[in-house]
N, C-alpha and C positions, 0 to 999 in steps of 0.2 A: 452783446449778453450770450451768456451762456447758459443754454435752456437744462434743466435737470429734469430726470424722468421720475415720477410719483413712486414711490416705493411700492405700492399695492399692485404695480404695472413692472416692477422691474424683473430682471433676470434671475434674482435672487429667490424670488417666490416660485420660478419654475423650476431651479435645480439648485440647492443650496451650495452643492459641491464645486459650482463654478462660480461661486459668488466672490471670490478671492481675485480674481480678474476682471470682474464687472466693472469695477470703478475707471481703470485706464481706458477701457474700452469705450465707456459709456462718455467718458470725457472725449475723448477722439470724435465719435458720432456726432456729440453734442457741437462740436466745431464746424463738423462736417455740413450738418444738416440745421445750423442755426436758423437759417432762412426759411424753413419748412414749418409749419403749423404743429403744434405739439402734438395731435392727435396721429399726424403722419409720421413724426418721427418715433412714437412709441410704436406703431405699426412695423416700421423698419426694424427695429431691436427687437419685436416681439418674433417676428419671421426669423431674424437672422439666429436668435437663442434656441428656437425650434428647430432649427437646421442643425445647431450645434449638438442639442440633446440627442436628435435622432442619429446623428454620425456617432455619437458615444455609443448609443444603443447597439447600431450595427458591428461596431468592433467588439464591444464586450459579446454580443452573440457569437461572434465568429470565434473568439477566445474560448467559450465553452464548449463549441463544438470540437475545438482541437483538443481540449481536455476531456472529452467523451471519447475521443480516439485514443487518448494516452489509457485509458480505462480499458478499452478493447485489447491493448497491448498488456495490460496487467493481468486480463482474465487468460490470455494465452500462457503468462508466467504461471498463474494459478494451476491451470492444467497439467502443466508441466509438473508442477509440484506435487500434485496429485499422485502421477504417474511414479515418482521418486518415492513419495511417500508408501504407495504399495511395495515399491522393491526393498527398501529399508525394513517395513515390517516383517517380510517373507526372510530376509536375511537374519533379522533378529532372532525369528522364531528356532531358525537352523542352526544360530549360535545357541539359541538356549538349549535345543535339543542335545547339543553336543557336551555342554557344560553339565546338564541332567547325567549324562551317561559317565562323566568322569567321575562324579560325586558315587554314583553305583560302583565303578571300577576300583574305588579305594577301599570297599569291604570285600575281602576275599571270598564271604560267603557267596557272592552274586557271580564269582567266576565258574562255578561249577567244575565239570570235569576238567576244564581248561586249566585250571591252577597247578596241575601237575605236569605241564608243557612248559619246559626251559625257558625263562624271559618272554612267555606269551603276554602277561600282562603288562610289562614295560613297553612291548611293542606294540600293543593295542593302544595304550596312553599316547606314546610318541605319534600315531597315526590320528589318533583324534586331535590332539594339539595342533598338528599341521594344519589339518581341515579348519580348526577353528580359527587357526593365524589367517587361513585365507579369507574366511568370511568377515573376519575383522578388518582385513583390508579393502575387502569389498565394500563393507559399511561407511568406511573412510571416504571412497571414491565416491559412494553416495551422498555423503554429508558435503564434499567439496561442490558436488553439482547443485546440491540445494543452498550452498552459500552463493552460488552464481546468480541464482533467480534473487534472494534477497539483495546483491549487488545490482541488480538490475531494477528491483522495485526503489532501491534508492537513487538510481540514478534519473528513473521516470520522474519522480516527487521532486529531485533537485531541479531537473530541467524544466519542470512546471513552473517552478518558482522563478528560476531565471528568464523563462520566456514572460511572466508577468513583468519583470523589471526591464526588460528590452522592449515591451511594447511600444507603440505609437502614443498612447495615452497611459498615464499613472492612476489608476483608479483609486478614489478614497474609500476609507472602509466602510461607508454607506453605500459604494457602486458595487465593493466587493461582495457586499450581500444581498444587492438587487437581484432579483428574479423575473425574468419575462415569462408570464404565464406560469406553466408548471415546470419551465426548465429548471436546471440547479443553477445556483449562484457560483461565482467563481471560488468563493469561499466553501460552498460544498465541495467542490473538485479538489481543491487544495488540502481541505481537512481530509477528504475519503481517502487520497493518496498518502498522505501522511499516516493516518491508522493503518492501512494495509500494509505500508511498509513495517510499521511497529510491531505489527501482529506478527508477520512471518518472521521477522529478525528476532523477537522474543523465542517464536517455536524453533527456530533453528537453533539458538544458544542454550534451549532445552533439550532438544534432541542431541547436540554435543555432548552434553553433560552426561544422559543417559548411556551413551555408546563408551564414553571413559568409562563409566561405573562398571560397565557390563565386563570390561577387561579385569577389574579386580576379582568379581564374582568368580571367573574362571579358577581363582586360586582357593577362594573359599566360598564355595557355592551356597545359594541359599533361594530354595524353591518360591518362596513368599516375596523374595525381593524381584527375582525374575517376573514373575506375575506382574507384579507392581510397575516394573520398568515397563512391560510390555502394553499395559494399559494406557500408560502415560503417552506413548508414542501413538497408539491408535486412537485416543481421545483427542491429541493435538487442542489443549486447553487454551492454548493462546490464538487458537484460530475461531473464534466462534461464529458457527455458520450462519446464525441467526443475523448478526451483525455486519458480517461480509454482506449478506443478501441485502439488508437493509441500506446499507451505502449504494449498491447497485440499483435499488428501487428508486434513490431519489436523484441519481445521475441520469436514469434511463426511464424517468416517469412517462415521458411523451410514449414510450415503445409497449408501456404496460398500458395504457390508457386505450 
C-alpha cells in the first residue's frame, strides 16, 4: 500500500515554488517508508523540505551578495564618469569661448586699430579655428571614454543575467522577488543594474548629439544655443541623482541602517 501525505502537511504549503517536483519525490519516499507510521513519514518529509528550502535561501543570499559587489564596481564606473563629465564641461566652455570670439571677429568694428594690419583678421581667425579644432578632438576623445563606461555598465548587467541563468538553481518569479530581511531581492539587483545602464547610455547619446551640434555652431554662432547646450551638459537630465541614490539605498539598505 502506498501512503499519501495529507496536503495540509505537504511541501507545497511550505514552498509553492518547489511543488512541481514534489509529486515524484513523494511517491519515492512513500515506497521507501511505507512500513513506517504516517506521522514518521510526514516528519521525514517535512525535515527534508525544510533542508531544501534553507539550502535555496543560502544560495539566493549568496547571489545577492555577488550582485552587491557588482554595484560597487558600477559605483567606480560612475565616479570615473563624474571626472570625465567635469572635463567635458570645461572643454565645452573653452570651445564656446572661441566660438564667441569668432562671432566678434566677423564684425570689423571689433578689430579696432588692428584692422589696418594686413591679413590680421584672417590670421586671428585661422589661429582660433585651429584651437577650436583641437578642443573638438579632445571632446571626441572624452566622449569615447564615456562610451567605454557605458559599455562596462552593459557588460555588468549582461553578466548579472548570465550568472542567474548559469546558477545551480533556477529561481522562480516568486523567488526572484523574495527578500531576506531588508536585503534586496535578486529582482531588485537586476532592475537596478538595468536602470543604471539605461540612464548612462541615454545620457551618452545626448552628450554626443550636443557635441555634434556644437561643431555646426562654429559656422553660425548663437549665444543662446551655446548656453542651452552647456546647461544640458551640466544638468545631465538622463541621470537623476535622486533616482540613482534610491537604487543604492535599496541595494545597500543593511549598511544604511
